[in-house]
Structure formats: C-alpha cells, structure tokens
C-alpha positions in Angstrom: 40.5 27.6 12.0 43.1 26.4 14.5 45.2 24.7 11.8 46.1 28.2 10.6 47.4 29.5 13.9 51.1 30.1 14.2 51.5 29.0 17.8 50.5 25.7 19.6 50.5 27.0 23.2 50.7 30.4 24.8 51.6 30.4 28.5 49.6 33.3 29.9 51.1 34.5 33.2 54.6 33.4 32.2 56.3 35.9 34.6 54.5 34.6 37.7 55.9 31.9 39.9 54.0 29.0 38.5 54.0 30.4 34.9 57.8 30.5 35.1 57.9 26.8 36.0 55.6 26.0 33.1 57.8 27.9 30.7 60.9 26.2 32.1 59.3 22.8 31.6 58.2 23.5 28.1 61.6 24.8 27.2 63.4 21.8 28.7 61.0 19.2 27.4 60.0 20.6 24.0 62.0 23.7 23.3 65.1 22.1 21.8 63.6 19.9 19.1 60.7 22.2 18.2 58.0 19.7 18.8 55.7 22.4 20.2 55.6 26.0 19.1 55.0 27.9 22.3 55.1 31.5 23.6 55.2 33.4 26.8 52.5 36.0 27.6 51.9 38.6 30.2 51.1 42.3 30.7 54.7 43.7 30.3 56.9 43.0 27.3 59.9 44.2 29.2 59.2 41.9 32.1 58.6 38.9 29.7 61.9 39.6 28.0 63.7 39.8 31.3 62.2 36.6 32.6 63.0 34.8 29.3 66.6 35.9 29.5 66.9 35.2 33.2 65.7 31.6 32.6 68.0 31.0 29.6 65.1 30.5 27.2 66.0 31.0 23.6 65.3 34.5 22.3 63.2 33.1 19.4 60.5 32.0 21.9 57.8 34.6 21.1 56.6 37.1 23.7 52.9 38.1 23.7 51.6 41.1 25.5 48.1 40.6 26.9 46.1 42.0 29.8 42.9 40.5 31.4 41.4 44.0 31.4 42.1 44.7 27.7 39.8 42.7 25.5 41.6 43.6 22.3 44.9 42.2 23.5 43.2 39.0 24.9 41.4 38.4 21.6 44.7 38.8 19.7 46.4 36.3 22.0 43.5 33.8 21.7 43.5 34.0 17.9 47.3 33.4 17.7 47.3 30.0 19.4 45.7 26.6 19.4 45.8 26.4 23.2 45.9 29.1 26.0 47.5 27.8 29.2 46.7 30.2 31.9 48.2 30.5 35.4 46.7 33.9 36.0 44.4 33.6 39.0 42.3 33.9 41.0 40.3 33.0 37.9 37.1 34.5 39.3 39.0 37.8 39.2 41.0 37.5 36.0 39.6 34.7 34.0 36.1 35.7 32.8 37.1 37.5 29.6 39.7 34.9 28.7 37.3 32.0 28.9 34.7 33.9 26.9 37.2 34.7 24.2 38.5 31.1 23.9 34.9 29.8 23.8 34.0 32.3 21.1 37.0 31.8 18.9 37.4 28.0 19.1 40.6 28.1 21.1 41.4 25.3 23.5 42.1 26.4 27.1 43.6 24.8 30.3 44.0 26.3 33.7 44.7 25.4 37.4 41.3 26.4 38.7 40.1 25.2 42.1 37.2 27.7 42.3 34.0 25.6 41.9 31.6 28.6 42.2 33.4 30.4 39.3 33.5 27.1 37.3 29.7 26.7 37.8 29.2 30.2 36.4 31.5 29.6 33.4 29.7 26.3 32.5 26.4 28.1 32.5 27.7 31.1 30.5 30.0 29.6 27.9 29.2 25.9 27.3 27.0 26.6 24.3 29.6 28.9 22.7 32.4 26.4 23.3 30.4 23.6 21.8 29.6 25.7 18.7 33.1 26.9 18.2 34.9 23.6 19.0 36.9 25.1 21.9 37.9 22.5 24.5 37.8 24.4 27.8 39.5 22.2 30.5 39.5 23.3 34.1 41.6 22.0 37.0 44.7 20.7 35.2 47.0 20.7 38.2 47.1 18.9 41.5 43.4 19.8 41.7 42.2 17.7 40.1 44.4 15.5 37.8 45.7 12.9 40.2 42.2 12.3 41.6 40.2 12.7 38.4 42.5 10.6 36.2 43.0 8.3 39.2 39.3 7.4 39.4 39.2 6.9 35.6 42.2 4.5 35.9 40.6 2.7 38.8 37.4 2.2 36.9 39.2 0.9 33.9 41.0 -1.5 36.2 37.7 -2.5 37.8 36.3 -3.4 34.4 39.3 -5.6 33.7 39.5 -7.3 37.2 35.8 -7.3 38.3 34.0 -7.1 34.9 32.3 -3.8 35.6 32.9 -0.3 37.0 32.3 0.2 40.7 29.7 2.5 42.4 31.9 3.4 45.3 35.4 4.9 45.3 37.4 6.2 48.2 40.2 8.7 47.6 42.8 8.5 50.4 45.8 10.8 50.4 48.5 8.6 52.0 51.2 11.2 51.9 51.9 14.7 50.7 55.1 16.7 51.0 54.9 20.2 49.8 52.9 23.4 50.2 49.9 24.8 48.5 50.6 27.7 46.2 50.1 31.3 46.9 47.7 31.3 44.0 45.6 28.5 45.6 45.5 30.5 48.8 44.4 33.6 46.9 41.7 31.7 45.1 40.5 30.4 48.5 40.4 33.9 49.9 38.6 35.3 46.8 36.0 32.5 47.0 35.3 33.1 50.7 35.0 36.9 50.0 32.6 36.2 47.1 30.5 33.8 49.2 30.2 36.5 51.9 28.6 38.8 49.4 26.4 36.2 47.6 24.9 33.6 49.9 23.8 31.5 46.9 27.4 30.7 46.3 27.6 28.9 49.6 25.0 26.4 48.3 27.2 25.9 45.2 30.3 25.3 47.4 28.4 22.8 49.6 26.8 20.8 46.7 28.9 17.9 45.4 26.9 18.0 42.2 27.4 21.8 41.6 29.1 21.1 38.3 26.8 18.5 36.9 24.2 20.7 35.2 21.1 19.8 37.0 21.9 16.2 37.8 21.9 15.2 41.5 23.1 11.8 42.6 22.9 10.0 45.9 23.9 11.5 49.2 27.7 11.8 49.5 29.9 11.4 52.6 30.6 14.8 54.2 34.2 14.0 55.0 34.3 16.8 57.5 35.5 15.0 60.7 38.1 12.4 61.7 37.1 8.8 61.6 38.7 5.3 61.6 38.8 3.6 58.3 38.4 -0.1 58.9 39.6 -1.1 55.4 42.8 0.8 55.8 43.1 0.2 59.6 44.0 3.9 59.9 42.6 7.2 61.0 41.5 9.6 58.3 40.9 13.3 58.4 39.3 15.9 56.2 41.3 16.7 53.0 41.5 20.4 52.1 41.2 19.8 48.3 38.2 17.4 48.6 35.6 20.1 48.0 36.8 20.9 44.4 38.0 17.4 43.5 34.8 15.6 44.3 32.8 18.1 42.2 35.1 17.6 39.3 34.9 13.8 39.5 31.1 13.9 39.6 31.2 16.2 36.5 33.6 13.7 34.8 31.1 10.9 35.5 28.3 12.9 33.9 30.4 13.9 30.9 31.3 10.2 30.5 27.6 9.4 30.2 27.5 8.3 33.9 29.9 5.4 33.1 30.6 5.1 36.9 26.9 4.8 37.5 24.1 7.3 38.3 24.4 6.1 42.0 28.2 6.8 42.1 29.6 7.8 45.5 33.0 9.3 46.0 34.9 11.0 48.9 38.4 12.1 49.7 40.2 12.0 53.1 43.8 12.3 54.4 45.4 9.2 55.9 46.9 10.0 59.3 47.9 6.6 60.6 46.7 4.0 63.2 46.4 4.2 66.9 46.3 7.1 69.3 48.9 9.0 67.3 46.9 8.7 64.1 43.8 9.8 65.9 45.5 12.8 67.4 46.9 13.9 64.0 43.5 13.5 62.4 41.9 15.7 65.1 44.6 18.3 64.6 44.1 18.3 60.9 40.3 18.7 61.3 40.8 21.7 63.6 43.4 23.4 61.4 42.3 26.8 60.0 45.7 28.1 59.0 44.8 28.2 55.3 42.5 31.2 56.0 45.3 33.2 57.6 48.3 32.0 55.5 50.0 35.3 54.4 51.5 33.9 51.2 50.5 35.7 48.0 50.4 34.7 44.3 54.0 34.7 42.9 55.5 33.2 46.1 56.6 29.7 46.3 59.2 27.1 47.5 62.8 26.8 46.5 63.9 24.3 43.8 65.2 22.0 46.5 61.9 22.0 48.3 60.1 21.3 45.0 62.4 18.4 44.1 62.1 17.0 47.6 58.3 17.1 47.5 56.0 14.3 46.5 52.5 12.8 47.0 50.9 9.4 47.1 47.1 9.0 46.5 45.4 5.6 47.1 42.0 5.0 45.4 39.9 2.1 46.6 37.0 0.9 44.5 34.2 -1.2 46.1 31.8 -3.3 44.1 28.3 -4.0 45.4 29.2 -7.7 46.0 32.0 -6.8 48.3 34.9 -7.2 45.9 37.4 -4.3 45.6 40.2 -2.9 43.6 43.0 -0.6 44.5 45.2 1.8 42.5 47.6 4.5 43.4 48.7 7.8 41.8 52.1 9.2 42.8 54.0 12.3 41.9 57.7 12.9 42.1 57.7 16.6 43.1 55.7 18.9 45.4 52.1 19.0 44.5 51.4 22.7 44.4 54.2 23.8 42.1 56.6 21.2 40.7 54.1 18.6 39.8 51.3 21.0 39.0 53.4 22.9 36.4 54.3 19.6 34.6 50.7 18.4 34.7 49.2 21.6 33.1 52.0 21.7 30.5 51.3 18.2 29.5 47.6 18.8 29.4 48.1 21.6 26.9 50.5 19.5 24.8 48.0 16.6 24.9 45.3 18.9 23.4 47.7 20.1 20.7 48.7 16.5 19.8 45.2 15.2 19.9 42.9 17.7 18.1 40.1 15.2 17.7 40.2 13.8 21.3 37.1 15.6 22.5 34.5 17.9 21.0 34.0 21.5 22.0 32.7 22.2 25.4 33.7 22.8 29.0 35.5 19.7 30.3 37.3 18.1 33.2 40.6 16.3 32.4 39.4 12.7 32.5 36.6 12.8 29.9 38.6 15.3 27.8 41.9 13.6 27.6 41.7 10.3 29.6 44.2 7.6 28.7 46.2 9.9 26.3 47.0 12.2 29.2 47.8 9.4 31.6 50.3 8.1 29.1 51.9 11.6 28.7 52.1 12.2 32.4 53.7 8.8 33.0 56.2 9.3 30.1 57.1 12.9 30.8 55.8 14.4 34.0 56.9 12.1 36.8 53.5 10.6 37.7 52.9 6.9 38.1 49.5 5.1 37.9 49.8 1.7 39.5 47.4 -1.2 40.3 48.0 -2.3 43.9 47.6 -5.7 45.5 44.7 -6.1 47.9 
C-alpha cells in the first residue's frame, strides 16, 4: 500500500540538467518545512551526493541508487515512494521498465514525455496493470503538454459558464515564446525519427491525431503544416513544433473525460507570427525551418539561470461554438518553457498526486483528466503560471 511508503516523491534523473532544476525547486518550495518527503535518484551514489552538496540541499534528503537497466534497483525505488518523477529520457530508450514497474506496484508516475509512439505502446502494454494496481501514470507533465491540455480544460469550463456549454472547436495559438527546447526534447525527437525509420507503422501513429485514444477516431483535424492568415486574429500563423504531441494528448484527455468536449471535437495549434508582409515572411521562415533535426545539443545541456529567468510564453486558446459565439483564455508562464517552467510544472504535478490520492483512479492519464482544477490551482499558486479569461 502506498500509505506505508516512506517517501512521497523520488526524482529519478536528479543529476541531469532538468532533474537538478526539479530538485532545486522541491528543495526551495517544500524542503524547509517538510511538507513533502522527497529523494534524489540516479545511477551513481557519489554523483548524487556531489550534486546534492553542490546545490546546497540538506544532507538528510535521501539518495536512491537506481538504473534503468537494473530491474532490482528500479523495483526497490518504485516500492519506496508514492510517486516517481522521472526526467530520464528519451523515454523510449530508458522508460519501459520504469513504467512497467510503477504500473505493477501501484506507484504513481509523472514524466516529461513528448514521444507519442512510445506513449501509444505504453498505453497498450500497461493500462490494465495500472488500473488493477491503482497506479496513476501521467505522461507529458511539462511544457508539452500542461499549458495546452489544462488550457483547453480551463477554456471549456469558461465556455460552460459564459456560453452554457462546452465548444466543439478550439484553436491553440502560441502568441509568444522566449526560450529554447531542452537537449532532452531534441534527443527524444531524434530517437523517435530513428525508430520510425526502422518501423514504418510508427509513422502512421505519429501522423494520427487520435493515436492515443484507444480505437476512437473523431472528425478530420486541421493539418497545421503550412503558413496561413488567421482572420479572427488578423495575423499570420505558422506550424508549431509541439503541436504533434499536444494535439494527441488533448484528444486523449477528451476521451478520458468521457468526450466532454464532444465526439466531434476539433483542435489545432499554430504559432502567431504577426500581421502584414513581415508576419507572412516570418511564418514562411518558421514553416521551412528544419534546424531541430540538426541541433547539436544533448541531454544535460541547457540555458543559464539568467536565460531561464528571462524566458516566458503566452498561449491563447480560442473556443468557437457552433452558433458563432466564442470565448478566449490565455495561459502564460514566467520562465523559459523548456527548462524553468517545465521543472516547476512536473514538480507540482507530482506534489498534486501526493496531496490528492483520490483524485483519479489507476490508469494511464494525461494531466487534465487526472488532476484538472487541483493542478491549475497549484500551478497558479506556486509555479508562475496564470490562467486568464480574456475579453473578446
């Protein structure tokens, strides 16, 4: 039983770049008053100890040695804690055994996964075990896909209040984003492309917006793969690099919520580039940009503290009712999306599960149906996110 476990959260990958930021956040936010019992985990005790000392984290924060290739150490870690928070990616390379262990032993799990083909495989392989054990496995608890997934939920709740019903069409529009994608995100992208090159069936999964909805297929969805002019915003828009994973997660959320958004729900994401010729030129440049494939950064590399603090993002979500009425909300973050904000989001997701043991049943989840309003409140109170209803 989870109630007998000595730890609330284990940060697996605590010596990596993002794992350090998560440990730092938990230490600053919860370490002093002991609200959350957490530990740092990784392959090397010596390295864990060095990182803990280097970051000024108290020596009584436990260290757990675990290795993705050593099932005995993984099981011991999983059985010691209520929640495993893992930053060890690409998950398709290092996450299979950990998800299996959490699903088997009733241990909650959060990650930063943006790898839909792997998620598709994990849903098929471990949903039944997670449901049986009570483990709440929650993928994509970082910039992909919390601002978008919870943003759509927040918009739909707002639509119910303002329009009397949820809306069948939502447009996600990234108005601004200052910051870089993580080396881990780039590594996941490269691993996904390599896997798709070996298994052509994975390409069908990557292309299918309903790849994570367990046999349900809704209406045709916008492709979002070329620049266009958005009349409602009076601005050019361009393809958004995270849309492929976010749209799949949001359709999964809709299914897990009993198709609360409707079985005919349509969603897309694009990047706002501005009006006029300049906006058009930027949109075309974005559409033609293939730099992600050749970016040399590796997991463990990331921006400076100053760069993280100076980063931010602003996501507009526009909901359209069938009678022409609309509602708008925004989700904003106060740090760079790939590191500063992401590390706070996943930490608060783990704490949310600890503090709300009855919030969801066992199974493989996305953030919105698993934690919903409880997580929105935590993110606004602690993690620098704002969810705002905007004027038309």
